C-alpha positions as CSV (number, residue, x, y, z in Angstrom):
1,M,-0.2,-0.3,-0.1
2,N,1.0,3.2,-1.3
3,E,2.7,5.8,2.1
4,I,1.0,9.1,1.6
5,K,3.4,12.0,3.4
6,H,2.9,14.9,0.9
7,I,0.6,16.2,-1.0
8,A,0.0,19.1,-3.2
9,L,-2.9,21.2,-4.5
10,I,-3.5,23.5,-7.4
11,L,-6.2,25.6,-5.7
12,D,-8.2,26.6,-9.1
13,G,-11.7,27.7,-9.8
14,N,-12.1,30.4,-7.4
15,R,-13.7,32.9,-10.0
16,R,-15.9,30.5,-11.8
17,F,-17.2,28.9,-8.7
18,A,-18.3,33.1,-8.1
19,K,-19.9,33.5,-11.0
20,R,-22.1,30.8,-10.6
21,L,-23.3,32.9,-7.6
22,M,-23.6,36.1,-9.6
23,L,-21.0,37.8,-8.1
24,E,-17.6,39.5,-8.5
25,P,-15.6,37.1,-9.7
26,Y,-12.7,37.7,-8.0
27,K,-14.8,37.6,-4.6
28,G,-14.2,33.6,-5.3
29,H,-11.0,33.9,-3.8
30,E,-12.5,34.5,-0.2
31,Y,-14.4,31.4,-0.4
32,G,-11.0,29.7,-1.6
33,A,-9.7,30.9,1.4
34,A,-12.0,29.6,3.8
35,K,-11.7,26.3,2.7
36,L,-7.7,26.6,3.4
37,E,-8.9,26.2,7.2
38,K,-10.9,23.3,6.8
39,L,-8.0,21.6,4.5
40,F,-5.5,22.0,7.2
41,E,-8.1,20.1,9.4
42,W,-8.3,17.2,7.2
43,C,-4.8,17.3,6.5
44,Q,-4.5,16.8,10.4
45,E,-6.9,14.3,11.1
46,L,-5.8,12.3,8.0
47,D,-2.3,12.4,9.4
48,I,-0.2,14.4,6.1
49,K,2.7,15.8,7.5
50,E,2.7,18.0,4.5
51,I,0.7,19.9,1.9
52,T,2.3,22.5,-0.6
53,L,-0.7,25.0,-2.2
54,Y,-0.4,26.4,-5.9
55,A,-2.2,29.8,-4.6
56,F,-0.4,32.6,-7.0
57,S,1.4,32.0,-10.1
58,I,4.2,34.5,-11.7
59,Q,1.5,35.1,-14.3
60,N,-1.0,36.0,-12.2
61,F,0.9,39.4,-11.5
62,N,-1.2,40.2,-14.7
63,R,-4.6,40.0,-13.2
64,P,-6.6,42.8,-13.1
65,K,-5.7,45.7,-10.7
66,A,-8.8,45.2,-8.0
67,E,-8.6,41.2,-8.2
68,F,-4.7,41.5,-7.5
69,D,-5.6,44.2,-5.0
70,Y,-8.4,42.0,-3.3
71,L,-5.9,39.0,-3.4
72,M,-3.2,41.0,-1.4
73,D,-5.4,41.7,0.9
74,I,-6.8,38.0,1.5
75,F,-3.1,37.5,1.6
76,K,-2.2,39.7,4.4
77,K,-5.2,38.8,6.3
78,E,-4.4,34.9,5.8
79,F,-0.8,35.4,7.1
80,D,-2.0,37.7,10.4
81,R,-4.6,34.7,11.2
82,L,-1.9,32.0,11.2
83,K,0.7,34.2,13.3
84,D,-2.1,34.5,15.6
85,D,-3.3,30.5,15.4
86,K,-3.0,28.6,18.6
87,R,-2.7,25.7,16.7
88,I,0.2,26.3,14.5
89,F,2.2,26.7,17.4
90,D,0.4,23.5,19.7
91,N,1.0,21.5,16.7
92,K,4.3,22.4,15.8
93,V,3.3,23.4,11.8
94,K,6.1,24.7,9.8
95,I,4.9,27.6,7.4
96,N,7.2,27.9,4.1
97,V,6.4,30.1,1.3
98,I,8.1,29.2,-2.0
99,G,8.7,31.3,-5.3
100,R,10.0,34.9,-5.9
101,I,8.4,36.7,-2.9
102,D,10.1,39.7,-3.5
103,M,7.7,40.4,-6.1
104,F,4.7,40.8,-3.5
105,P,4.4,44.1,-1.6
106,K,6.8,44.9,1.0
107,D,4.1,44.7,4.2
108,L,2.9,41.2,2.4
109,Q,6.7,40.2,2.2
110,E,6.8,41.4,6.0
111,R,4.4,38.7,6.8
112,M,5.8,35.8,5.1
113,H,8.9,36.4,6.4
114,Y,7.5,36.5,10.3
115,I,5.8,33.3,9.8
116,M,8.7,31.5,8.3
117,E,10.9,32.5,11.3
118,K,8.3,31.6,13.8
119,T,8.0,28.6,13.0
120,K,11.0,27.7,11.5
121,N,12.0,24.8,14.1
122,H,8.3,23.4,14.0
123,D,8.8,19.8,12.6
124,K,5.7,17.9,13.3
125,Y,3.4,19.5,9.9
126,I,5.0,21.4,7.1
127,I,2.4,23.7,5.3
128,N,4.2,24.8,1.6
129,F,2.5,28.2,0.0
130,A,3.2,28.4,-3.6
131,L,3.1,32.4,-4.3
132,A,5.3,34.5,-7.2
133,Y,5.8,30.5,-7.9
134,G,6.2,28.7,-11.5
135,G,7.8,25.8,-12.0
136,R,10.5,27.3,-15.0
137,E,11.3,30.1,-12.6
138,E,12.3,27.8,-10.0
139,I,14.6,26.0,-12.4
140,I,16.3,29.1,-13.9
141,D,17.2,30.1,-10.1
142,T,18.3,27.1,-9.1
143,I,20.5,27.3,-12.3
144,K,21.4,30.7,-10.9
145,K,21.9,29.5,-7.4
146,I,24.4,26.5,-8.9
147,G,26.2,28.9,-11.3
148,R,27.4,31.5,-8.6
149,K,28.6,28.6,-6.4
150,I,30.6,27.4,-9.6
151,E,31.9,31.2,-10.4
152,L,32.9,31.4,-6.2
153,G,34.9,27.8,-7.0
154,E,32.5,26.0,-4.1
155,V,31.6,23.6,-6.9
156,K,32.9,22.2,-10.0
157,P,30.9,21.8,-12.9
158,E,31.6,18.0,-12.7
159,Q,30.2,18.4,-9.0
160,V,26.4,19.0,-10.2
161,T,24.2,16.6,-9.1
162,E,20.8,15.4,-9.2
163,E,21.4,15.5,-5.4
164,L,22.8,19.2,-5.7
165,V,19.9,20.4,-7.4
166,N,17.3,19.3,-5.1
167,A,19.1,20.8,-2.1
168,S,18.9,24.0,-4.4
169,L,15.4,24.5,-5.5
170,Y,12.8,25.9,-3.0
171,M,11.6,23.0,-2.0
172,K,13.5,19.9,-2.3
173,D,10.3,17.7,-1.2
174,E,8.5,15.7,-3.4
175,P,5.0,15.4,-3.3
176,D,3.2,11.7,-3.3
177,F,0.6,13.2,-5.4
178,I,-1.6,16.6,-6.8
179,I,-5.1,16.9,-6.9
180,R,-5.6,20.1,-9.0
181,T,-9.6,21.5,-8.9
182,G,-11.0,23.6,-11.4
183,G,-11.5,20.7,-14.3
184,D,-8.8,21.7,-16.2
185,Q,-6.2,19.4,-16.6
186,R,-2.9,20.8,-17.3
187,T,0.0,21.1,-14.5
188,S,0.6,25.0,-14.9
189,N,4.2,25.3,-14.3
190,F,3.5,23.4,-10.6
191,L,6.5,21.8,-9.3
192,I,8.1,21.0,-12.8
193,W,11.3,19.0,-11.2
194,Q,9.6,17.3,-8.0
195,S,6.6,15.8,-9.4
196,N,8.7,13.5,-12.0
197,Y,7.0,10.4,-10.1
198,S,3.9,12.3,-8.9
199,E,0.2,10.8,-9.3
200,W,-2.2,13.6,-10.6
201,F,-5.9,13.5,-9.7
202,F,-8.1,16.2,-12.0
203,L,-11.2,17.1,-10.2
204,E,-14.0,19.0,-12.0
205,K,-14.9,20.8,-8.9
206,C,-13.9,24.2,-8.3
207,W,-11.7,24.9,-5.3
208,P,-14.4,26.4,-2.7
209,E,-16.5,23.1,-3.4
210,F,-13.9,20.4,-2.7
211,E,-14.7,18.5,0.7
212,K,-13.5,16.1,3.0
213,E,-14.7,13.5,0.9
214,D,-12.7,14.5,-2.5
215,L,-9.8,14.4,-0.6
216,I,-10.2,10.6,1.2
217,Q,-11.3,9.7,-2.3
218,C,-7.9,11.1,-4.2
219,I,-6.0,9.3,-1.3
220,N,-7.9,5.7,-1.3
221,E,-7.7,5.6,-5.1
222,F,-3.8,6.8,-4.8
223,K,-3.6,3.5,-2.3
224,T,-4.6,1.1,-5.1
225,R,-2.2,2.6,-7.9
226,E,0.7,0.8,-9.3
227,R,3.9,2.8,-8.8
228,R,6.6,1.9,-10.6
229,F,9.3,4.9,-10.8
230,G,10.8,3.6,-14.0
231,K,11.3,0.0,-13.4
């Protein structure tokens, strides 16, 4: 039976969900943020130790200004909530933000760095927020990082290995499976390196409609899949 340590989710469909409710499309992000709190509870109940959430891509910076500003306010509120959430500290949850976070407004960056610093020694659960994230961009940044080490003489070109690349990424942990909500069946530049052997699940439901039963169904199906890892 396949063991589950780490799952990832592409949180898609917030705007479509809002349109169905006859709301402004960007209002759907508020429903999406509320669903995240439920997800954290479910993962603890199901003993999933690590989750990675694709919540804002590099390309999302091109969203209309009203939607962008609305999203930034949601992110600020969520990070403020996390720093005051007793459960984060009682349950030793480590919070990471992966991506080019220096692209965000300074006050949001400060919130991100604060919660990462406060939880950096937590070791029971991990939540990775992929924000200002792109898989290709991560690989480019990794190449630059290794290139600087070569320039400084810290690493020789022939010493560049898979292990060195893993250690130089935003995040080295590989998800066992990835769920994409919202009905689209593409990977959208998410965890290009880390997902090399991840199983994928594509759900028609929009992210705010996702329920515990959907997560359990994915887990049960994952456990039945034969994972050969190229063998």
